[in-house]
C-alpha positions in Angstrom: 12.0 9.0 15.7 12.2 5.2 15.6 11.3 3.1 12.4 10.7 -0.9 13.4 8.9 -3.5 12.2 5.3 -3.1 12.5 3.3 -5.5 15.1 -0.3 -6.8 15.2 -0.1 -4.2 18.4 0.0 -1.7 16.2 -3.6 -2.0 14.2 -5.5 1.3 16.1 -2.7 3.6 14.4 -1.6 1.6 11.4 -5.0 1.0 10.1 -5.9 4.4 9.7 -2.4 5.0 8.0 -3.0 2.5 5.5 -6.3 3.5 4.6 -5.1 7.0 3.8 -2.5 5.9 1.3 -5.7 5.3 -1.2 -8.9 5.2 0.7 -10.9 5.5 -3.0 -9.3 2.8 -4.1 -9.6 0.8 -1.0 -13.5 1.5 -1.1 -13.8 0.8 -4.6 -11.9 -2.9 -4.1 -13.0 -4.0 -0.7 -16.4 -2.0 0.0 -19.3 -4.3 -1.3 -22.6 -3.7 1.2 -21.2 -0.9 3.1 -18.3 2.1 2.6 -16.4 1.0 6.3 -16.2 -2.5 4.7 -12.9 -1.9 3.6 -11.3 -0.5 6.4 -13.2 -3.7 8.3 -11.0 -6.1 6.1 -7.9 -4.2 6.0 -8.0 -4.7 9.8 -8.7 -8.3 9.6 -5.7 -8.9 6.8 -3.4 -6.8 8.9 -4.0 -9.2 12.2 -3.4 -12.3 10.2 0.2 -10.9 9.4 0.9 -12.3 6.0 0.2 -11.0 2.4 0.0 -7.4 0.8 -2.1 -5.6 4.2 -0.5 -7.6 6.9 1.5 -6.3 9.5 4.4 -9.0 8.7 5.8 -6.9 5.6 5.0 -3.4 7.1 7.0 -1.0 8.8 6.0 1.9 11.7 7.2 5.2 12.3 7.1 5.9 16.3 7.7 8.6 18.0 7.4 8.6 22.1 5.6 5.3 21.5 3.0 6.6 19.2 2.9 5.4 15.6 2.9 7.9 13.1 3.9 6.2 9.9 3.2 3.1 8.2 5.0 2.0 4.8 4.9 -1.8 3.4 7.9 -3.4 1.3 7.4 -5.7 -1.3 9.8 -7.6 -3.3 8.6 -8.4 -6.5 10.0 -12.1 -6.1 6.8 -12.5 -3.6 4.1 -11.4 -6.0 2.9 -15.3 -6.2 3.0 -15.2 -2.7 1.2 -12.0 -2.2 -1.8 -13.1 -4.6 -3.0 -16.5 -3.0 -3.0 -14.6 0.0 -5.2 -12.3 -1.1 -7.3 -14.8 -2.4 -7.3 -16.6 0.7 -8.0 -13.7 3.0 -11.0 -12.1 0.4 -13.0 -15.9 0.6 -13.0 -16.2 4.0 -13.9 -12.9 4.8 -16.6 -12.2 2.3 -17.8 -15.3 1.5 -17.8 -16.9 -2.1 -20.1 -14.7 -3.5 -19.2 -11.4 -2.3 -15.4 -12.7 -2.5 -15.8 -13.0 -6.4 -16.8 -9.7 -6.5 -14.1 -8.2 -4.7 -11.4 -10.3 -6.8 -13.3 -8.7 -9.9 -12.8 -5.2 -8.8 -9.6 -6.0 -7.9 -8.2 -7.7 -11.0 -9.4 -4.7 -12.8 -7.9 -2.3 -10.4 -4.5 -4.3 -11.1 -4.5 -3.1 -14.8 -4.4 0.3 -13.3 -1.5 -0.5 -10.4 -0.2 -4.1 -11.3 2.3 -6.0 -9.2 6.1 -5.0 -9.1 8.2 -5.4 -12.2 10.9 -7.9 -11.5 14.1 -7.4 -9.9 12.2 -4.6 -7.9 11.1 -4.0 -4.2 8.1 -1.9 -4.1 7.2 0.7 -1.6 3.3 0.6 -0.5 0.2 1.5 1.9 2.8 4.4 2.9 1.1 7.2 5.4 2.2 9.5 7.5 0.0 11.2 10.2 -1.5 14.6 9.3 -0.1 16.0 12.4 3.5 15.2 11.9 3.6 15.6 7.8 6.3 17.9 6.9 8.9 16.7 9.5 11.2 14.6 7.3 9.3 11.1 8.7 8.1 10.4 4.7 11.8 10.9 3.4 13.6 8.9 6.1 10.9 5.8 5.8 11.4 5.9 2.4 14.9 5.9 2.6 14.7 3.3 4.9 12.9 1.2 2.6 15.8 2.1 -0.4 18.6 0.9 1.7 17.2 -2.3 2.3 15.9 -3.3 -1.2 19.6 -2.3 -2.0 21.0 -4.5 0.7 19.2 -7.3 -0.4 20.2 -6.8 -4.3 17.1 -5.0 -6.0 18.0 -2.8 -8.9 15.1 -0.4 -8.2 12.1 0.5 -5.8 9.1 1.2 -7.4 5.6 2.7 -6.2 2.5 4.0 -7.3 0.9 7.4 -7.1 -2.7 8.3 -7.8 -3.3 11.3 -9.9 -5.4 13.2 -7.2 -2.4 12.9 -5.0 0.0 15.3 -6.4 1.7 16.1 -3.0 2.7 12.5 -2.6 4.0 12.6 -6.2 6.0 15.7 -5.3 7.6 14.2 -2.4 8.5 11.2 -4.5 10.0 13.7 -7.0 12.3 15.2 -4.2 13.1 11.7 -3.3 14.4 10.9 -6.7 11.8 8.9 -8.1 10.9 9.4 -11.8 7.9 8.4 -13.6 8.6 5.6 -15.9 4.7 4.2 -16.8 1.3 5.7 -16.4 -1.9 4.0 -16.8 -5.6 5.3 -17.1 -8.3 4.3 -14.7 -12.0 5.4 -15.0 -13.3 2.5 -12.6 -15.9 3.9 -10.2 -19.2 2.1 -8.0 -21.4 3.5 -5.5 -18.3 3.6 -2.6 -15.2 4.4 -4.4 -13.2 4.8 -7.7 -10.1 3.8 -9.5 -8.5 6.7 -10.9 -5.3 6.9 -13.4 -1.9 6.0 -11.5 1.6 6.4 -12.5 4.4 4.1 -11.7 7.6 6.2 -10.4 10.8 4.2 -10.2 14.0 4.9 -8.2 17.3 3.3 -9.4 19.8 1.5 -6.9 
């Protein structure tokens, strides 16, 4: 297995993996007129490269030329850059009125999943193909993120996990992460919802 930086050419495999990391949340925030609009926006943002969903801050796991895993790496020092990039991408893609709706939903969801705290790196948009789960690929990608954060001088890696994803939480616990905070979420619209999340941390 090869873990490498993501590229624009990975989009067909990367977007389903990204979407799998939080389909209900993505639909809640980014689907305004139709359910698949969230996937369409993620694809647009991924190709642009920068920001929370851009390929530049992601890594993929590849087996025999096939992308089977995706993980995002977000240092807390980039919070402002991510915010500005998101605002730009949203307004360009959705226009003013729909863009304002998306930003309002995004701010509501951010109360459940806030930006990473200072002096940490954040693991996000994490997904592994169903066909290869249970083979240690997710664990190896998480180890890579932790090593990268440690090399860059961060004190911890953090991530958020939804209450509806106990299998992911079990994996994170096995990797040494501990729950350090919890936020209650009861957001819902016709396309998705924002459920309660826990913030987990791995000290480096």
